[in-house]
C-alpha positions as CSV (number, residue, x, y, z in Angstrom):
1,M,165.0,-6.6,94.6
2,K,164.2,-4.3,91.7
3,T,166.3,-1.4,90.5
4,V,165.0,2.1,90.0
5,K,165.4,1.6,86.2
6,Q,163.2,-1.6,86.3
7,I,160.6,0.2,88.4
8,L,160.4,3.2,86.0
9,A,160.2,0.8,83.0
10,S,157.2,-1.0,84.5
11,K,155.6,2.3,85.4
12,G,155.7,3.7,81.8
13,H,156.3,7.2,80.6
14,E,155.0,10.1,82.7
15,F,153.0,12.9,81.1
16,N,152.4,15.1,84.1
17,Y,155.0,17.9,83.3
18,I,154.2,21.6,83.9
19,S,156.0,24.9,83.9
20,A,157.0,26.6,87.2
21,K,155.2,29.7,85.8
22,A,151.9,28.0,85.4
23,K,149.1,28.7,87.9
24,V,148.5,26.2,90.8
25,I,145.0,25.6,89.5
26,D,146.4,24.3,86.3
27,A,148.6,21.8,88.2
28,L,145.6,20.7,90.2
29,S,143.7,20.1,87.0
30,M,146.6,18.1,85.5
31,M,146.8,16.0,88.7
32,K,143.2,15.2,88.4
33,S,143.3,14.3,84.7
34,T,146.4,12.1,85.1
35,N,145.2,10.6,88.4
36,R,148.4,11.5,90.2
37,S,149.1,13.2,93.5
38,Y,151.9,15.3,92.0
39,V,153.1,17.1,88.9
40,I,156.7,17.3,87.7
41,V,157.9,20.9,87.3
42,M,160.1,21.4,84.2
43,D,161.4,24.5,82.5
44,N,163.5,24.4,79.3
45,D,163.7,20.6,79.6
46,Q,165.3,20.9,83.1
47,F,163.8,19.4,86.2
48,E,162.9,22.2,88.7
49,G,160.9,20.3,91.4
50,I,157.6,18.7,92.2
51,M,154.3,20.1,93.3
52,S,152.3,17.7,95.3
53,E,148.9,17.6,97.1
54,T,150.8,18.2,100.3
55,D,152.4,21.4,98.9
56,Y,148.9,22.5,97.9
57,S,147.3,21.8,101.2
58,Q,150.0,23.2,103.4
59,K,151.1,26.2,101.3
60,V,147.8,27.3,99.7
61,I,144.7,26.0,101.6
62,L,146.0,26.3,105.2
63,L,147.4,29.8,104.5
64,G,144.1,31.0,102.9
65,K,145.7,31.7,99.5
66,H,144.1,31.1,96.1
67,S,145.2,28.5,93.6
68,N,144.1,30.7,90.6
69,Q,146.5,33.5,91.7
70,L,149.7,31.6,92.7
71,E,152.3,30.2,90.4
72,I,153.6,26.7,90.9
73,K,157.1,28.1,91.6
74,D,155.6,29.7,94.8
75,I,154.7,26.4,96.4
76,M,156.6,23.6,94.7
77,S,159.2,21.4,96.5
78,T,162.8,21.7,95.4
79,N,166.1,20.3,96.7
80,L,164.6,16.8,96.9
81,Q,166.6,13.7,97.5
82,T,167.3,12.0,94.2
83,V,168.1,8.5,93.1
84,N,169.8,7.0,90.0
85,Y,169.0,4.1,87.7
86,T,171.1,1.6,89.7
87,D,169.7,2.3,93.1
88,T,167.5,-0.4,94.5
89,S,163.9,-0.2,95.8
90,H,165.4,-0.8,99.3
91,R,167.6,2.3,99.0
92,C,164.6,4.3,97.9
93,M,162.6,3.2,100.9
94,Q,165.5,4.1,103.2
95,L,165.6,7.6,101.7
96,M,161.9,8.1,101.9
97,N,161.9,7.1,105.5
98,T,164.9,9.2,106.5
99,F,163.8,12.3,104.7
100,K,160.0,11.9,105.2
101,T,159.2,12.2,101.5
102,R,156.9,10.4,99.1
103,Y,158.7,11.3,95.9
104,L,162.2,10.7,94.6
105,P,163.3,12.3,91.3
106,V,165.4,9.9,89.2
107,F,168.4,10.9,87.2
108,D,170.7,9.0,84.8
109,G,173.8,11.2,85.1
110,N,172.4,14.7,84.8
111,E,169.4,13.6,82.7
112,F,166.0,13.5,84.5
113,K,164.2,10.2,83.9
114,G,161.1,10.3,86.1
115,V,159.8,10.0,89.7
116,I,159.7,7.1,92.0
117,T,156.8,7.3,94.5
118,M,155.8,5.3,97.6
119,N,153.1,3.6,95.6
120,D,155.7,2.5,93.0
121,L,157.8,0.9,95.7
122,L,154.7,-0.8,97.2
123,R,153.8,-2.3,93.8
124,A,157.4,-3.4,93.3
125,S,157.5,-5.1,96.7
126,I,154.2,-6.9,96.0
127,N,155.5,-8.1,92.6
128,D,158.8,-9.3,94.2
129,N,156.9,-11.3,96.8
130,E,154.6,-12.8,94.2
131,E,157.7,-13.8,92.1
132,Q,159.3,-15.4,95.1
133,K,156.2,-17.5,95.8
134,K,156.3,-18.9,92.2
135,K,159.8,-20.2,92.7
């Protein structure tokens, strides 16, 4: 079973950071260009939250608002469950299931390191299964 640190290392560095004061339309553009379903909201090198496709659909589209008028801080998710480097993929799956989330911010102490997603855990599980078959 892989640790969060191992999963992040295989994932590579994330480049989808945006300011909470940016417009939602800018986050959507970044999501498209990075082929991700979320952006990481950072201000002054501090993790603030995540804006996801779900945030956009539930807090903009369904409420009849406009993405070129709203700032990310108006719709982003905060107070998310977090994990640290030593947590396992199994622990991440438990948290995602319990709290009905698709994203877990990762911290090493107080330092933000990245985001673990459902897809990351799926890939890690498939890789673990393939490694077991080789043994």
